[in-house]
ZAMARGU-4260 file (C-alpha; in steps of 0.2 Angstrom, whole numbers, plus 5000, padded with zeros to 4 digits):
<rodrens>
0) 5020/5065/4794 | 5021/5084/4797 | 5018/5089/4815 | 5006/5104/4810 | 4988/5098/4808
5) 4982/5100/4791 | 4971/5116/4791 | 4951/5115/4788 | 4948/5129/4777 | 4956/5139/4763
10) 4961/5134/4746 | 4978/5124/4752 | 4985/5119/4768 | 5001/5127/4764 | 4992/5142/4758
15) 4992/5158/4766 | 4974/5156/4767 | 4977/5136/4775 | 4988/5144/4788 | 4977/5158/4793
20) 4963/5143/4795 | 4974/5134/4805 | 4977/5147/4819 | 4958/5149/4819 | 4956/5129/4821
25) 4967/5132/4837 | 4953/5142/4846 | 4940/5133/4858 | 4933/5119/4849 | 4916/5125/4857
30) 4915/5139/4846 | 4915/5140/4827 | 4928/5149/4819 | 4932/5149/4801 | 4939/5160/4787
35) 4924/5170/4779 | 4926/5176/4762 | 4907/5183/4760 | 4910/5201/4765 | 4894/5208/4760
40) 4887/5193/4775 | 4901/5199/4787 | 4895/5217/4786 | 4877/5214/4787 | 4879/5204/4803
45) 4888/5218/4813 | 4878/5232/4805 | 4864/5225/4814 | 4870/5227/4832 | 4877/5243/4830
50) 4894/5238/4831 | 4898/5246/4814 | 4893/5265/4815 | 4895/5270/4797 | 4909/5270/4784
55) 4924/5280/4778 | 4926/5284/4763 | 4944/5286/4753 | 4951/5286/4738 | 4951/5270/4725
60) 4970/5273/4722 | 4982/5263/4733 | 4997/5258/4722 | 5015/5261/4725 | 5017/5280/4729
65) 5001/5282/4736 | 5008/5283/4756 | 5001/5294/4768 | 4986/5298/4758 | 4967/5296/4757
70) 4970/5277/4764 | 4981/5278/4779 | 4970/5294/4783 | 4954/5282/4781 | 4961/5268/4791
75) 4966/5280/4806 | 4948/5287/4807 | 4940/5269/4806 | 4944/5263/4822 | 4941/5278/4831
80) 4925/5282/4823 | 4921/5264/4823 | 4918/5263/4804 | 4922/5252/4788 | 4935/5258/4775
85) 4926/5260/4758 | 4930/5266/4741 | 4918/5273/4727 | 4918/5257/4719 | 4914/5246/4736
90) 4903/5260/4746 | 4889/5251/4738 | 4891/5234/4746 | 4891/5243/4764 | 4875/5252/4759
95) 4867/5237/4755 | 4871/5228/4772 | 4862/5243/4780 | 4879/5253/4783 | 4872/5270/4775
100) 4881/5282/4787 | 4896/5292/4781 | 4908/5295/4795 | 4919/5304/4787 | 4928/5307/4768
105) 4946/5307/4766 | 4948/5311/4748 | 4945/5330/4752 | 4958/5329/4768 | 4976/5327/4771
110) 4984/5315/4784 | 4991/5328/4792 | 4974/5339/4795 | 4968/5322/4801 | 4980/5319/4815
115) 4979/5337/4820 | 4959/5336/4822 | 4959/5318/4831 | 4976/5317/4839 | 4969/5315/4855
120) 4958/5300/4851 | 4970/5290/4843 | 4980/5275/4854 | 4996/5281/4865 | 5002/5263/4865
125) 5001/5257/4847 | 5007/5265/4829 | 5005/5257/4814 | 5017/5260/4800 | 5013/5251/4783
130) 5014/5256/4764 | 4997/5258/4755 | 5002/5243/4745 | 5002/5232/4758 | 4987/5239/4769
135) 4978/5222/4766 | 4988/5215/4780 | 4988/5219/4799 | 4977/5234/4796 | 4963/5225/4806
140) 4975/5225/4822 | 4977/5244/4819 | 4959/5248/4818 | 4955/5237/4832 | 4968/5246/4843
145) 4964/5264/4835 | 4980/5267/4830 | 4986/5280/4819 | 4991/5274/4804 | 5006/5281/4789
150) 5021/5277/4781 | 5038/5283/4783 | 5052/5272/4779 | 5063/5278/4791 | 5051/5288/4803
155) 5060/5303/4803 | 5049/5314/4794 | 5039/5327/4806 | 5023/5318/4806 | 5030/5303/4810
160) 5042/5311/4825 | 5025/5320/4832 | 5016/5301/4832 | 5030/5294/4840 | 5033/5308/4853
165) 5014/5305/4858 | 5016/5288/4862 | 5018/5281/4880 | 5034/5272/4885 | 5037/5255/4880
170) 5023/5257/4865 | 5023/5245/4851 | 5025/5251/4831 | 5016/5240/4820 | 5021/5236/4801
175) 5038/5236/4794 | 5051/5247/4783 | 5067/5250/4781 | 5075/5239/4794 | 5088/5248/4802
180) 5082/5267/4801 | 5065/5260/4806 | 5070/5253/4821 | 5084/5265/4825 | 5069/5280/4826
185) 5058/5269/4835 | 5071/5265/4848 | 5076/5283/4849 | 5058/5286/4857 | 5060/5272/4869
190) 5048/5260/4857 | 5049/5245/4849 | 5043/5237/4832 | 5032/5223/4833 | 5038/5214/4816
195) 5018/5212/4807 | 5020/5217/4790 | 5008/5202/4785 | 4997/5197/4797 | 4978/5194/4800
200) 4966/5189/4813 | 4976/5195/4828 | 4961/5204/4837 | 4952/5189/4835 | 4968/5177/4843
205) 4971/5190/4857 | 4953/5191/4863 | 4956/5175/4871 | 4960/5171/4887 | 4974/5158/4888
210) 4969/5139/4886 | 4964/5130/4903 | 4977/5117/4908 | 4964/5103/4904 | 4962/5110/4886
215) 4981/5112/4884 | 4983/5095/4890 | 4971/5089/4876 | 4979/5099/4863 | 4997/5093/4869
220) 4991/5075/4867 | 4984/5079/4848 | 5000/5088/4844 | 5013/5076/4835 | 5030/5077/4842
225) 5045/5072/4830 | 5058/5059/4837 | 5070/5067/4848 | 5084/5062/4859 | 5090/5074/4872
230) 5107/5080/4871 | 5117/5083/4888 | 5135/5093/4887 | 5149/5089/4902 | 5162/5100/4906
235) 5175/5087/4905 | 5169/5081/4887 | 5185/5084/4874 | 5175/5091/4859 | 5170/5107/4852
240) 5151/5110/4859 | 5139/5119/4846 | 5124/5128/4848 | 5111/5132/4832 | 5102/5148/4835
245) 5086/5151/4824 | 5084/5171/4821 | 5069/5183/4819 | 5057/5175/4833 | 5052/5192/4836
250) 5043/5194/4821 | 5026/5188/4822 | 5025/5189/4801 | 5037/5174/4803 | 5029/5165/4820
255) 5012/5165/4813 | 5018/5161/4796 | 5033/5152/4788 | 5037/5146/4805 | 5022/5135/4806
260) 5020/5132/4786 | 5022/5114/4782 | 5029/5122/4765 | 5043/5126/4775 | 5057/5116/4783
265) 5056/5123/4801 | 5045/5120/4815 | 5034/5109/4804 | 5051/5098/4799 | 5049/5080/4801
270) 5068/5081/4806 | 5063/5093/4819 | 5069/5086/4838 | 5084/5075/4831 | 5096/5089/4835
275) 5095/5101/4848 | 5088/5119/4841 | 5087/5135/4852 | 5073/5146/4843 | 5070/5164/4845
280) 5051/5168/4849 | 5042/5182/4852 | 5035/5183/4871 | 5021/5195/4868 | 5011/5181/4860
285) 5007/5176/4877 | 4994/5191/4874 | 4993/5193/4855 | 4989/5173/4851 | 4991/5163/4869
290) 4981/5147/4859 | 4996/5148/4847 | 5011/5151/4860 | 5001/5135/4870 | 5002/5123/4854
295) 5022/5128/4851 | 5026/5123/4869 | 5015/5108/4869 | 5023/5101/4852 | 5042/5106/4856
300) 5052/5092/4857 | 5066/5090/4873 | 5078/5095/4858 | 5068/5112/4854 | 5071/5128/4865
305) 5064/5144/4867 | 5074/5158/4867 | 5068/5178/4869 | 5068/5192/4854 | 5076/5199/4846
310) 5079/5211/4856 | 5066/5208/4871 | 5048/5206/4869 | 5049/5218/4854 | 5062/5222/4841
315) 5073/5237/4847 | 5091/5243/4848 | 5095/5248/4866 | 5111/5255/4862 | 5099/5269/4854
320) 5087/5272/4868 | 5087/5288/4875 | 5091/5284/4894 | 5096/5272/4906 | 5079/5274/4913
325) 5071/5270/4895 | 5082/5253/4894 | 5078/5248/4912 | 5058/5250/4906 | 5061/5239/4891
330) 5071/5226/4902 | 5056/5225/4915 | 5043/5224/4900 | 5053/5211/4894 | 5055/5201/4911
335) 5036/5201/4914 | 5032/5196/4895 | 5043/5180/4899 | 5037/5176/4915 | 5018/5176/4908
340) 5024/5164/4896 | 5033/5154/4909 | 5017/5152/4919 | 5008/5148/4904 | 5019/5133/4901
345) 5006/5116/4898 | 5011/5103/4912 | 5024/5092/4904 | 5032/5105/4893 | 5047/5115/4893
350) 5047/5135/4896 | 5053/5148/4886 | 5072/5150/4893 | 5075/5168/4901 | 5089/5171/4888
355) 5087/5185/4875 | 5094/5188/4858 | 5099/5205/4857 | 5102/5217/4841 | 5113/5232/4843
360) 5117/5246/4829 | 5134/5250/4837 | 5148/5240/4844 | 5146/5231/4861 | 5149/5238/4879
365) 5145/5233/4895 | 5141/5251/4901 | 5125/5249/4891 | 5119/5231/4896 | 5123/5235/4913
370) 5109/5245/4914 | 5097/5233/4907 | 5103/5220/4920 | 5104/5231/4935 | 5088/5224/4942
375) 5092/5206/4946 | 5073/5202/4946 | 5072/5207/4927 | 5089/5202/4923 | 5090/5188/4910
380) 5102/5173/4910 | 5110/5176/4895 | 5112/5188/4881 | 5116/5183/4864 | 5121/5200/4855
385) 5122/5203/4836 | 5130/5219/4831 | 5126/5228/4814 | 5142/5237/4811 | 5155/5223/4815
390) 5154/5205/4826 | 5165/5212/4840 | 5162/5197/4853 | 5163/5182/4840 | 5160/5168/4850
395) 5168/5176/4867 | 5159/5176/4883 | 5159/5185/4899 | 5149/5189/4915 | 5142/5206/4912
400) 5151/5219/4923 | 5141/5233/4933 | 5145/5250/4940 | 5163/5253/4939 | 5168/5234/4933
405) 5174/5227/4950 | 5157/5221/4952 | 5150/5207/4941 | 5130/5203/4936 | 5124/5185/4935
410) 5121/5187/4915 | 5133/5181/4905 | 5135/5189/4887 | 5141/5181/4871 | 5136/5179/4853
415) 5136/5169/4837 | 5154/5163/4831 | 5146/5161/4814 | 5132/5162/4804 | 5123/5155/4789
420) 5115/5166/4779 | 5114/5173/4761 | 5114/5190/4767 | 5124/5192/4781 | 5132/5175/4783
425) 5150/5171/4785 | 5153/5154/4780 | 5142/5142/4768 | 5136/5126/4776 | 5153/5117/4769
430) 5164/5129/4777 | 5156/5129/4793 | 5157/5110/4796 | 5176/5111/4792 | 5177/5125/4803
435) 5169/5117/4817 | 5178/5100/4815 | 5193/5109/4817 | 5190/5121/4831 | 5196/5118/4849
440) 5188/5105/4860 | 5194/5112/4877 | 5179/5112/4888 | 5186/5125/4901 | 5189/5137/4886
445) 5176/5149/4878 | 5185/5144/4861 | 5178/5126/4865 | 5161/5132/4862 | 5152/5141/4846
450) 5133/5147/4845 | 5128/5146/4825 | 5116/5159/4820 | 5105/5153/4806 | 5094/5165/4796
455) 5077/5160/4794 | 5071/5171/4780 | 5085/5166/4766
</rodrens>
């Protein structure tokens, strides 16, 4: 039996709608939340209490190649003007529901003109970067947060740079694009990406306060924990010790989707709990979906441990950050989110570990990391570094040096020794078994230990 309760709405328990319905079922039982497919009825309900002030007209052409046009302009305006986005073919639905005021028509405006006119009204903490062809996802979050919407695969166009420069320190960029270039541009402005290219209902989830301890206890009892056996390691053991770490926990597209989907062999696997697994996870879910965070913590077995990242409370490359002050701000932001997750841990559950899976573009140096761990109040216990150019640490481990190198921090840095992945893996499963069985067993050497990365997408 799967540990994920069967969704009560949607076409199938493992479909995207089914999983979305399941997320809604986590919310307080005294409130009725379910997926709604009658758009006219929903619009009519909110039109009657002036929540919706009118509509924003845009073109009906939203396929590939239509980025940064009428649709992005309309989504940008909908949040700050209080409107719904319509096209010539759907405006009649809005009008029939009582939404008759046209707030703007973006068919006659460029995205640059919209930004120039309304720049001061857009969010200074969130930017939305999403392809027009994928705007069915995450757009509710962007409108809710009054974010400016555009699409630039690398965030290097002049308009994208203007939008990034205007954001406050430690802001979030929603959506997804060309990974390394996209995250690099975001990082160079001191911000981070919230991987969220295929999400819905986040504004609903995040408007609930974290569950009360009694409610947490109730759902903890309902959660079906798989069979588990606690694993322990002793320094005198003459064996090679292995830890498996699952990747991409920063992505709320993953966390709220396939991570929990019973069609996939991850958190919903009936084998979970039989061996120790480290799951990277997004600590910002304490704000984005506290009821889901509570459910994950409650349903974890003794062999499941949550780690942070990558690369903290948001996906970023700290070696691309503009200054040491920016890196320290990110470290403090992450530490605050981790502390909040730990404070919300249900009774009897194990808290998120203050260990961070961090990704860097260039090769690792202690000089960069020393700035992140300089404040002992914000410093993690360990940093597990992935490098894009080449994996230079490759299983070695040491305490990060501070200052001129004569003083050490209390933070250990290490990395995966091998990775299972069809895109960047270095071994097959069979090769990994052979390699680990022939690896050193000295418990006093770092050679006697291995962290194995497991990519969750492929």
